[in-house]
N, C-alpha and C positions, 0 to 999 in steps of 0.2 A: 592568607598565611596558614598553615596548618595550627590549630588550636587544640585537640586533643585527640587521642589516638587509644583506642580500645581493644586488647587483645584477648581473645578466649580460644585455649585449647590448642595452640597453633606450637606444633614442638614442643621444648620442652617450658615452654609459656602456658600455665593454668588459667591466669587472669591478670590481665597487666592493663592497666591505665596510665598515660602520660599524660602530662599537659606539657603544652610547646608556649615557648614566647617569641619574637621577632630576636632579627641580629644572629648571632653565633651561638646555637645551640652544638655543645658535645659529648658524645656519649662517648665513655671507655668503659674498659674494664679488663679483666684474666680474659686470655684467646678461651676460646667457647663457652664463655658464660651466656652467648644468644642475642651479641647488637645487633649480625647482620638479619637473625630472624626476625628482627623487628622489621627493618626494611621490607625482607619478605612480606612480611604482613601487609605494608604498605603497600608496595606492589599490587598485593594482591586485591586490597580491596579498590585499586585504580586501576583493574580490570589487567593485570597479569595472568599469564596460564594458572589455570586453578590445580595444583600438585596436591594431591590427594596424599600423598608420601607426610606432609607437613601437618596432619593432625594425628594432634599427640593420640602419643598410644591408648588403647582403651577409651578413647573419646568415641561416640556416633558423630560426629560433626564440630567444624571449626569454624569461626566468626569474625570477622573485624570489623569495626565501625571509626570514621575518623568524620571529625568537623572542621570544616577549613571555614573563612571569613576572608572575603574580597572587598576591595573598591568597588565604589559605585560608576567605574567606568571599565573593570572587567569584563574581557570579552566570554567570560564563562557565562556571565548574566543574560545574555544574549541567546545564546544555546540551551540556557536552560527555559526559558520563554519560550523558544519556538517550541519545545517537545513537553511543555505544560507543567513544570516542574514549577512554578514561579520567578520572584526576582527576588528572592531574600538572599538579603547577601552574606549571611550564614549558612552554610552548604553542609549538608548530614549525607553521607554516605556508608551504607552497609553491604555486606556481601558474605554469605554463609555459603560454606562447600560442606556435604557427607560423606559419609564413605560409602555409601551404595550411590553416587554420583548423582545427587540432585543439590541442584545450586540456587540461593535465592539473592537478587539483588534487584539495593532499592535506592531511590536517590530521594528524600526530603520525603521519605517513607513512603514514597512510593513506588510500584513495583518498575525496574529498568530492564534495559537489556544490554548486554556486553560490550556492543557497538556504541552504544548510548553511552556507557559510564566511560568508554576509552577517548569518545572524545570528547567529552566533556571534561574529563580530568589531565587532557595533553593539554590546556591551558593553565594547569595549577600546580604543578609538580613538574621537575626534572630531576630525574635520578641517574647519578651517576656510578657504575661497577665497575669492579676489575672486566666485566667482559666486554665494556664499551672500549678497552685498547681494542684488543682484536678486531673490532668493527670500525674503527678508525683505521689502522695499518693498512685494510684491504680496499686497494686503489678503485676498487667498485663503488665504495661509498663517498670517495672524499667529493665526488661533483656533488653528490646531496648535501656534506657540509658545508660545499663552499656557495652554492644555490640558498643555505640560510640565511647568508648574509647577504645575500644581494636582490636588489630591488630590481625585478624585473617586467614591473608595470602589469599592461594587460599582454603582453607576449606571451606567457603562457597559458593563457586562454584562449588567444587566436591561434595558435600554434595546435592545440588539443581540436578546436574548432576546424579548422583546415585541412589536420590529419583525419576526422573522422570523415568528412567530407572527400578525402585521396579515400580512404577505405571503400566508401559507397559507389566510390567512379569506379575503381576496381575491380569491384565487384560485378557491375553492368556490364564492364566491358569485358568481363570473364563470361557473363553470361551470352554474351554477341559474339563469344569465339574468340576471343580475345584479336590475334593477328589472322593476317588473310588466309594463310595454312590452317591453323587450326578453323578457323571458321570453315573452310571448304572441307574440312575433314569431318565436322559435324553436320553440315550437311548432305554429305554422303550418307551419314549413319542414320540420319531424320530419315530421307528418301527410303534408306532401305525398307527401314521400321514402320514408314506409313505403307509403301507397296506391299508390304507382307501382308498386315493387317484387311488392309482394304481388300486385295484380293483372296482372302480368306473367306470375306463376306458372313462375320458370324454374328449369331443372334443369340439373345436367351430364348426364345419362341424353338428355335429349330433344335437349341442342346436338349431342352428339356423331351423334343418329340424323339431323340437320337436317344437319349435314355432310356427313356420306355420302351422303344423297338431293340434294343441293345438286349436288355430285361428281358423281353419276350421270347428273342430267339437265345439266349442262353438258358433260360426254364422250357423250351419250346415241349421239349417229350414230357414233362411233368403235366403242362398246359393242356396237350392232346389226351393222355393218358385219364385225368381228371374229365374234361369232359366227356370224354367217350363214355367212361363210367355212368357220365349224369342222361345223356342222350340213351343210353341201353335202358336205364331205370327206368325213363321217360315212357319210350315207346318201342323197347324191346320186345322178344316173345316174356308176355306176363308183366308187360311195364304197366306203368300208371295207367297210362292212358285208357289201355285193354281195360284193367282192372275197374276204371270209373265208368267204362260203358258198360258194364255189365252187371257194376251196380245200378246205372239208371235206366238198363230194362229191368232189371227184376222189379222195380220200384213201378215202373208202368205197369206192369202184368195188374198189380191192386191197385190202380188208381183210380178205378170206378167206385171201387171198394170203400177207401179212405183218401179225403180231397188234398191233406197234408203231404200224403206220398206224393201225388202228382206232384207237390209243388218243388219238392226234393230233388224228384227226378229232373225237374226243368233245372234247376242248379248244380245238380251234377253232371247235365249236358253241357252248360255253360262251362262249369268247370273242366271240363275234356276238352272242350276247344281251348281254352286259354292254356292249358298241360301241353297241349300238341302245337300250338302256336309256338310256347318255351322251346320244344326238344325240336321243333324244324328250326329256330336260330341259333339254337347250340350247334345243331348241325352244320348250318352253312358256317359259324365260326369255327366247327374241326375243318371243314375243310380247307379253312383258311391258314390254319398253325401248320406251315410246312415247312423245313427247316432249308435254309438257302446259302449255302457256301457264301456264295457270290455276294449276298446279301451281306450277309454277315462281315464279309471283307470289306465292302462298303463302308457302314456304320462305323467298323473300329476302327479304318482309318481317321473316318471323320473327327469321330470322335478326340484321339489321337493331335489330330491340329488343334483342337479346344485344349486339349491339355498343353499342348508345347504354347502356343500364345499364351496360356496363364501362367504357366512357368516363368518366361520373357518377361509378360508385361502386366503382370496383376493377377489378383486372385482369382477373380471374377471375370465373366464375360463384359460383365458392368464396368470395371476398372480396364481391360482393355481396350475398349471402348473409349473409356475417358483419356486412356494414352493415346488411342488415333486422336483424338481432339487436341489434346493436348501440345503431340508432336507435331498437328497441321500449324497449328498457331507459333509456335519455337521454328519451325521451318520457314514460315509468312515475315515475322520477323528479323530473322538470319540473314534471309535473302534479300531483304530491304534494311542490310543497317548501316552500310554504307555512309549514309548523313546521319546518324547517329551517332555513329563512330567519332568519325570527324570532329563533331563536336564537340562528343568527352575526351577524348583527347586533346582539342584546344585547351576546354576545362582543367584537365589535368595536368597542363604546361602551366595556365597561369597558377592552379595552386600551389603546383612544386617550384615555380618560381619565387614565389609568395613565403613560402615556406623558407627556401634559402635565406630571402632577402632577412628573415624574422631572426633565423638562426645565426647570422651575421653579426646583428644586433643583439643577439643575445649573450654570443660569444663576447662582441664589445664589452657590454657590462658585466661579463665572467670576467674578463681580462684585467678590466680596471678597478673591480671590487678585488681580485687576488691579490694586486700590488697595495693597495689601502689594506687589506685582512695580514698581508704578509707585514706590514707593518707596526700593526700592532696587535701580532702575536710577539715578534722580536723584541717589539717593550716589553709584553707582558712577561718574557720568558727573562729579560734580565733585569725586571722585579724581582725576577725568580732565581736570579745566580746564574743564568746563563746569559751571560753579558756578549761571548764570543758566536753565540749562534747568529747562523743565518737562517732564512727560511723563504723558500719561495711555491709557487703553484707553477708548476709545468704544463704545457698544453701540446695537445697533438697537433701536426701540422694542418692546413684548412684545408677539407676534399673539394675538388672542383662543383660546378655544379653539375657534370655528369652522375660522378663518385655520390655526391648525397643521394640525388634522383631513384640511382637504382636500392638505396635501400633509407629512405626518408624516414625519422623520427621525431617525435613531437617535440621532444628533450632538446633537437639542437644536431650540432655534430661534435660537440667537444668531447676529450678524454683528458681527464687529470691529473696527476700524480703530485703527490705533497715531498718536497724536497727540502733537506736538512743537511745542514753541516753542524755539528754542535761545536766544534775548535777550530782556532785561528789556522788558515793554513791547509784543512780539507775542501774538498770538493764537495758539493752538492750532490746527494742521491737521496735516493726514496726513500723516505721515513723508517721503513718496515727493515730494510738493513741497516739503518744506523745510527738508532735511537734504544739507546740502554731502558732500564726499568725504572728507575729514577727521574730518567730525565720523560719518560713515556706520562707517567705522575702529573709533572711538573708541566707539559704540554697539553696535557687533557684538563690541567684547571686554567690555563690560557685560554684556551679555545672555549671551555666552559662560561670563563666570566663573561665573553663577550660574547657569545651565544645567548645566555640569559638577559643580560644587557638589551642587547636588540630583539629578544622574543619577548621580556617584559614577561617570566614565568615566576609566581612571588614567589617558589617557595623552591629552594636549590638541596640538595642533598647527595652526601658525597661519601660512598661506602670506601674508607681504607682506600683511600686517594695517596695516602703520604706513601704505598710500598715503596720501597728503595728508596728511602730518603734520611737521614739523618743530619746531625750536625748542624752546621752553619743552614745547607740546604733547608732542612724542616725550619729553620728561625724565619727564612724567608717565604715558605708554605704557610706558614701560621700569620706572617702581616699579608700576604695574598688574600687569605681568607679574611683576616681584618676589615683591609681595604673593599672587598668584597660586600661585605655587610655592612660597614659605615656609609657606604656608597647607595646604599638602597632607600629606599623612599620608605616610610614610616609602616608598619603591615608584613615588610618581604621579610625572608629569613632564609638562613642558611644553616644547615643540621651534618656534619661531620660526626663520621665515627673515626676513632685513630688511636693510634698507638703511641702519642709524640706527645710528648711535656709539654713542648711550646707552643702548639695547638690548642692542646685543655687549658694551656694559662691563657691563651687569648679569648676564650670562651665567655659570651654573655651571660650560658647558662650550661650546667655540668651536671650530666647524668651519670651516674656508676651503675652498671649492670653487672650483676652477679647471679653466682647459682648457688642453690642450698636442696639440702635431704630433708624430708619432712615422710614421716611414716614409710621408708623405705622406698619414695619416689624425689626424682628431679626434679628442681623448678628454677624459673629465669624469674630474680624482682629487678625493678628500676629504682634509683635513691635518688633524690635532686639535692646536690650537695648546695645546703641551704646559708651558710658560711664561709667565710676567710681562711679559717681553720681546716674544717671539711676539705674544701678546695687544696690547700695546700697539702694537704696527706697524701689526697691523689695524685697529684704532680710529682710531689716526692718518691709513689711508688713508681710511676710511669719512668721516670727518671731512674730508678733502680738504684735508688739509695736507701741508707739506712742509719737509723739515729740522728739525733737532733740536729746533725751537720746536712743532712738531704733536707728538711723542710723547712731549712736558713735558703738554701738553694733554691726548692721550690717557691719560696715564697719572694725572693730576690726578682725571679722570673714573674710570676703573680705580678709585682709592683709595677716590674718593664713592661710589662705588656698593658696597665691599665694605665700607664701612663702614656703610652703609645696610642692607646685607643681615645685618651683626651684630647692628646694633640689633635689627630684626627676630627675629631667633631668638633 
């Protein structure tokens, strides 16, 4: 159960701390006082969407802390232990959001993720607000509601496993070409690709050589001019070879006069020979640098082939060759896939047959549950004053095996629609077409009562479930809420936001929510109505009466409610 809720800087709430008890707790107050904000705050700390517009104007951040207590058998304790949050029966939740977008979540004082928070809280609280009317009226959600009551055993798990297996089989069949026509088409494509790459006979070495040759051809004129200038500077008229030779001869003429001159002359002669050799090599190179249009066309054509292959099969020669290897492997696999395909199709048929068998089993369980659920809802609605109501769950016609196999689902083949007739003599019609606002509130209370008892969620919260209800119907809803609370084991609770005096009078604890102004700002406060007189005054206010006669009527309603609850106990 929810024991304590602390709200800071949410909408009109500056700081608010509320203690809750087991049984039926009713929150009442004027419209716009902030009752629903309390539920929004609780939804936030339980993992609902962080809406920054809820942060109180002028504040940088908002935060909510909630303290719960569960019994030793609660599945929440198992989840907490799995995620390393211990097994304390008191569970402390904390969540903070800031204007800048920073969020913080803590469980038992330790950092947590939003996913973990939602998983843990799914077993703690069930909140029913006005938006769930629309969700239940949507036929797409009605199968999920039915399944919440249905015990499918291991069927769901086995069907999910089979569906995953079927997906893997279909994926492999697709990789093997699917049917014979598609496989033949893929073999033709692979054969063409393999032959195109093989015939091109490409290699990284040849590509490098072609790129170098292409570069030389493109720059042949510049290369030739540079080499010519170098040859002329070395061996032309007045070139380096001639000048070095003259220098050596000059030194030789004085070699008999100075030994060092002779040594220098020898070195110059050696240098002349080296320079002369370089000049000769450059001359040979110059002779080879000749532009050939035919050679240029050949190289360009070959390089274009490389470019084409890389555009089609990869960004490099290595990628193209890797594609060739893979294509050959695929070709061999497809060419020899007949036996494997036969085995896969046999396995696929086996899986589909088992899935269809399980879907039939699942459908049978759903139909049996639908019958029992219909009976229970009709009884609940009768308690709420809708005595002539009929309710059934309509099912689609069962598809054949071939129809199911065309689009197999792990959820089975059922499609359902909730059908209702609220008045005697009227035919059953889709719930969304015949139910009124007041009837919808009572219908949701009936469904939630059954669901919560089945799911054993300790805290139920109803945000203005009394919408569209008044008079005798309001009294019946109050009685139902009293029954729900009385039937719950120790530690369970219902928290209800209401404008109806009948529900307020039936409460085990009353909280009055109001707003006030201080220093030019508006704030929300919560006051526990601690005694009989305070409760009577609030019930009288909800009844719309004035004076002592209204209070007398309110006290009569409180006394009647107390007597009813005493008899229930």
